C-alpha positions in Angstrom: 68.0 -61.5 20.4 67.7 -60.0 24.1 64.1 -59.7 25.1 62.6 -56.7 27.2 59.6 -56.4 28.8 58.4 -53.2 30.3 55.2 -52.9 32.8 53.4 -49.6 32.1 53.2 -47.3 29.4 53.4 -44.0 31.1 56.1 -41.8 30.5 58.9 -43.8 31.6 57.9 -47.0 30.1 57.6 -45.5 26.8 60.5 -43.3 26.8 62.5 -47.0 27.7 60.7 -48.5 24.7 61.5 -45.6 22.1 64.9 -45.5 23.0 65.8 -49.3 22.9 63.5 -49.3 19.4 66.3 -46.5 18.5 69.2 -47.9 19.9 68.9 -51.4 19.9 66.6 -52.2 17.0 67.0 -56.4 17.4 65.8 -56.1 20.8 62.4 -57.9 21.2 60.4 -55.8 23.0 57.2 -55.8 24.9 54.9 -53.6 26.9 52.1 -54.8 29.5 49.5 -52.0 30.4 45.8 -52.3 32.0 44.8 -49.4 29.7 44.4 -49.4 25.7 45.9 -45.9 25.2 48.8 -44.1 26.5 47.5 -40.9 28.3 49.4 -37.5 28.2 48.4 -36.8 31.8 50.3 -33.3 32.2 47.2 -32.1 29.8 44.4 -33.5 31.8 43.2 -30.2 33.1 42.5 -29.6 29.3 39.6 -32.1 29.5 37.1 -29.8 30.6 37.5 -28.1 27.2 38.4 -31.0 24.8 37.8 -34.8 24.8 40.3 -36.9 26.4 41.1 -38.6 23.2 42.7 -35.6 22.1 45.7 -36.5 24.8 45.6 -40.2 24.2 47.4 -42.2 22.2 46.6 -46.1 21.4 49.1 -48.4 22.4 48.5 -50.6 19.1 49.6 -47.4 17.5 52.7 -46.8 19.2 53.5 -50.4 19.0 53.5 -50.5 15.1 55.3 -47.2 15.1 58.4 -48.2 17.5 58.2 -52.2 16.9 56.9 -53.7 20.5 54.6 -56.1 21.1 51.4 -54.9 23.5 49.7 -56.8 25.9 47.0 -55.2 27.6 46.4 -56.5 31.2 46.5 -55.1 34.5 49.1 -56.8 36.2 49.7 -56.7 40.0 52.5 -57.8 42.2 54.5 -57.9 45.5 57.9 -57.5 46.6 58.2 -61.4 46.8 57.1 -61.9 43.1 60.1 -59.8 42.0 62.2 -62.2 43.5 60.8 -65.0 41.7 60.6 -63.1 38.5 64.3 -62.6 38.9 65.2 -66.3 38.9 62.4 -67.8 36.6 63.0 -64.9 34.2 59.1 -65.2 33.1 55.8 -63.4 33.9 52.6 -65.2 34.4 50.2 -63.4 32.1 46.3 -64.3 31.7 46.9 -66.4 28.9 50.5 -67.1 28.8 54.0 -66.7 30.5 56.1 -64.3 29.0 59.8 -64.7 29.2 62.3 -61.8 29.4 66.0 -61.1 29.9 65.4 -57.6 31.0 62.3 -56.4 33.3 61.5 -52.8 33.4 58.7 -51.6 36.1 57.3 -48.3 35.3 54.1 -48.8 37.2 53.8 -45.2 38.1 51.8 -43.5 41.0 48.5 -43.6 42.7 46.4 -41.3 44.6 47.3 -39.9 48.4 43.5 -40.2 49.3 40.8 -41.7 47.6 37.1 -41.3 48.2 34.1 -43.3 47.0 31.6 -41.1 47.9 29.2 -39.3 45.7 29.9 -36.4 43.9 33.7 -36.6 44.6 35.8 -37.2 41.5 39.7 -38.0 41.2 42.1 -37.3 38.3 40.8 -40.8 37.0 37.7 -39.4 36.3 39.1 -37.2 33.8 41.3 -40.0 32.7 38.3 -41.8 31.9 37.1 -39.0 29.6 34.4 -37.4 31.9 35.7 -34.3 32.4 33.1 -32.6 29.5 30.0 -34.6 31.0 30.6 -33.5 34.4 31.1 -29.7 33.1 27.8 -30.0 31.6 26.2 -31.5 34.6 27.2 -28.7 36.9 26.4 -26.1 34.2 22.8 -27.6 33.8 22.6 -27.0 37.6 23.8 -23.4 37.6 20.6 -22.5 35.6 18.5 -22.7 38.6 21.1 -21.8 41.2 24.5 -20.4 42.5 26.9 -23.6 42.1 29.7 -23.9 44.3 32.7 -26.4 43.6 35.5 -27.4 45.6 39.0 -28.6 44.7 41.2 -30.3 47.4 44.6 -30.1 46.7 47.2 -27.0 45.9 49.9 -28.9 44.2 50.3 -28.5 40.2 47.7 -30.8 39.2 45.1 -29.1 41.4 46.0 -25.7 40.6 46.1 -26.5 36.8 42.3 -27.8 37.0 41.4 -25.5 39.7 41.9 -22.7 36.7 41.0 -24.7 33.5 37.4 -25.1 35.4 37.2 -21.6 36.3 37.8 -20.3 32.6 35.2 -22.7 31.3 32.8 -21.9 33.9 33.4 -18.2 33.3 32.9 -18.6 29.4 29.5 -20.2 30.1 28.3 -17.2 32.0 27.2 -18.9 35.0 26.8 -18.1 38.2 29.5 -20.0 40.5 32.5 -20.0 43.2 35.5 -22.1 43.5 37.1 -23.2 46.4 40.8 -24.2 47.0 41.3 -26.6 50.2 44.7 -28.0 51.0 46.4 -29.3 54.1 49.4 -27.1 53.9 50.0 -23.2 53.7 51.8 -23.3 50.7 50.6 -23.0 47.1 52.9 -25.1 44.7 55.6 -26.5 46.8 57.1 -28.0 43.4 58.0 -24.2 42.7 60.0 -21.2 44.6 58.2 -19.0 46.8 57.8 -16.2 44.4 55.2 -18.5 42.7 53.2 -19.2 45.6 53.0 -15.4 45.7 52.0 -15.1 42.1 49.1 -17.7 42.6 48.0 -16.4 45.9 47.6 -12.8 44.3 45.6 -14.5 41.1 43.3 -16.5 43.6 42.3 -13.1 45.3 42.1 -11.2 42.0 39.9 -14.3 40.6 37.7 -14.2 44.1 38.4 -18.0 44.6 38.1 -18.9 48.2 41.4 -20.5 49.5 41.2 -22.5 52.5 44.7 -23.3 53.6 46.0 -25.8 56.6 42.2 -27.3 56.0 41.6 -31.2 55.9 38.9 -32.5 53.8 36.7 -35.2 55.7 34.3 -36.0 52.8 31.3 -35.1 50.7 27.6 -35.7 51.7 24.9 -34.5 49.1 25.5 -30.8 48.5 28.4 -29.9 51.0 31.7 -30.8 51.7 32.9 -31.8 55.2 36.4 -30.2 56.4 38.2 -29.5 59.6 40.5 -26.8 60.4 44.0 -28.2 61.0 44.9 -26.2 64.1 41.7 -26.0 66.0 40.2 -29.3 65.0 36.7 -27.5 64.1 34.8 -29.3 61.9 32.5 -27.7 59.8 30.6 -27.8 56.5 30.2 -25.9 53.4 28.0 -25.8 50.5 29.5 -27.8 47.3 28.0 -29.7 44.8 30.9 -31.8 44.0 34.5 -32.4 45.2 37.4 -32.9 42.9 39.9 -34.6 45.3 43.7 -34.0 43.8 46.3 -34.4 47.0 48.9 -35.4 45.5 50.1 -39.1 44.6 52.6 -41.5 45.6 54.8 -44.5 44.5 52.5 -47.5 43.2 52.1 -50.2 43.9 54.5 -49.3 46.3 57.9 -47.7 46.0 60.9 -49.7 44.7 64.4 -48.8 46.0 66.8 -48.8 43.0 70.5 -48.2 42.6 71.9 -45.4 40.8 71.9 -47.4 37.5 68.1 -47.9 37.8 68.1 -51.7 39.1 65.9 -53.1 41.7 66.6 -53.5 45.2 64.1 -55.8 47.3 65.0 -56.2 51.0 68.6 -55.0 50.0 69.0 -57.6 47.5 69.9 -56.3 44.2 68.2 -58.0 41.2 69.9 -57.2 38.6 67.9 -58.2 35.6 65.0 -56.1 36.9 64.9 -52.2 36.4 62.5 -49.3 37.5 61.9 -46.0 36.2 59.1 -43.5 36.6 57.0 -42.5 39.6 57.2 -46.1 41.2 61.3 -45.9 41.1 63.0 -44.4 44.2 66.7 -44.0 43.0 69.9 -43.8 44.7 72.0 -40.8 44.2 71.6 -37.3 43.8 69.7 -37.4 40.5 66.2 -35.9 40.0 63.8 -38.3 42.1 60.8 -36.3 41.7 57.5 -37.9 40.6 57.3 -35.7 37.7 56.9 -36.6 34.1 60.6 -35.0 33.6 61.9 -37.2 36.0 60.0 -40.2 34.6 60.9 -40.0 31.0 64.6 -39.5 32.0 64.8 -42.4 34.0 63.3 -44.7 31.2 65.8 -43.2 28.7 68.6 -44.3 31.5 67.2 -47.5 31.8 67.0 -48.2 27.9 70.6 -47.1 27.7 72.0 -49.2 30.7 70.0 -52.3 29.0 71.6 -51.6 25.8 74.9 -51.2 27.7 74.8 -54.4 29.4 73.9 -56.4 26.0 77.3 -54.9 24.5 79.3 -55.9 27.6 79.8 -52.4 28.4 79.7 -50.7 31.8 76.5 -48.6 33.2 76.0 -45.0 33.6 74.4 -43.5 36.8 71.4 -41.1 37.0 72.4 -38.2 37.4 69.9 -35.9 35.6 69.0 -32.5 37.1 65.7 -30.3 36.6 66.0 -27.9 33.9 62.7 -26.3 35.1 59.2 -26.9 36.2 56.1 -24.7 34.6 52.2 -25.3 35.3 49.4 -23.7 33.8 47.1 -21.2 35.5 44.5 -21.0 32.8 44.5 -21.0 28.9 47.1 -17.6 29.0 48.6 -17.8 32.3 51.3 -19.9 34.0 54.1 -19.7 36.3 57.1 -21.6 37.4 61.2 -21.5 36.5 63.5 -22.3 33.7 67.4 -22.8 33.8 67.9 -21.9 37.1 65.5 -22.5 40.3 65.4 -18.5 41.0 64.7 -17.7 37.3 60.8 -17.3 37.7 58.9 -17.2 34.8 55.1 -16.0 34.7 52.1 -14.9 32.4 51.8 -15.3 29.0 55.2 -16.0 28.1 55.3 -18.9 30.8 52.3 -20.2 29.0 54.0 -20.4 25.6 57.0 -22.5 27.2 54.6 -24.9 28.9 52.6 -25.5 25.8 56.0 -25.9 23.6 57.4 -28.6 26.4 53.9 -30.4 25.5 55.1 -30.1 21.7 58.2 -31.5 22.7 56.7 -34.8 24.2 54.2 -34.9 21.0 57.3 -35.0 18.9 59.3 -37.4 21.1 55.9 -39.9 20.4 56.4 -39.2 16.9 60.2 -40.4 16.7 61.9 -36.8 16.9 63.9 -36.6 20.2 64.8 -33.1 20.8 65.5 -33.9 24.5 69.2 -32.6 25.0 72.0 -34.2 27.1 71.7 -37.2 29.0 69.7 -38.5 32.1 
């Protein structure tokens, strides 16, 4: 019986496990993750209105559904250790050594910028379930004065959180001001230029301040410290809190991998170790973006290739191309593209499509695969 160990239970890790459970039910599957629950992080902007538990699934529940063993442990490693694991085919856990025939690393990503300053919160705060508490705290301060809040990062995550937060503050009828800060001069670089214009018009219409080409320096008490990119001028603005969402990077480091998903360290191929998800830097022309869409497809590809190796068949290359990209701009608005990159969709119709994509993933976690085509 083949033994497969997956490190990281995000979109890629679960996709790999689910595919192997379906295609190779006799495979001995194990998952290692530092958290107790899988989090649907594409929904974290909604945690200002709903408990984070609404977007989490316990790994124990998924393990029972798909027949894998779950070990809760955060596992750190270096490139040198990967070479050792390739040779020994064993992983050192806290209470045992876990043997494997195939290892799949799906450790995801980490923030580009972090801060330990008081009143600065990253995406992990929402994943830890602090969204509702933070919102209540800010609303309580608005009882006696106008509150100003800052969001750093004009990518998909920052924009989705910005507009969801705006909706919640507006519904509570408090006196507030929101500010969006970004190093670049282009909103939502993941999307076509038309999406930038659509979002920019909405920012003006909603009277949200947009400070482009501006660097975040820190937060002190009830003020945010900023610097203009062009002039270098530093200044302060009132802000009771900062949501720091500047984007992510591969973690714990980028894992160069061939087009089949096998890891390469210092130019040396590790044939028994695969990568998938945000940490995986694939060769070839397949979608290599740090996104849930790419992560899931890489996970499915790796599962297929492990199954093929066990059956003595050849490997398939990762060639998946992006089918669309949508981001939420509040409960009834969204923008993005579908089918062809020039096919811009926006407004309520785009929001319906965005929610349909989230429902598709929910079905997948329940064992119904509606993802068409091969990665």
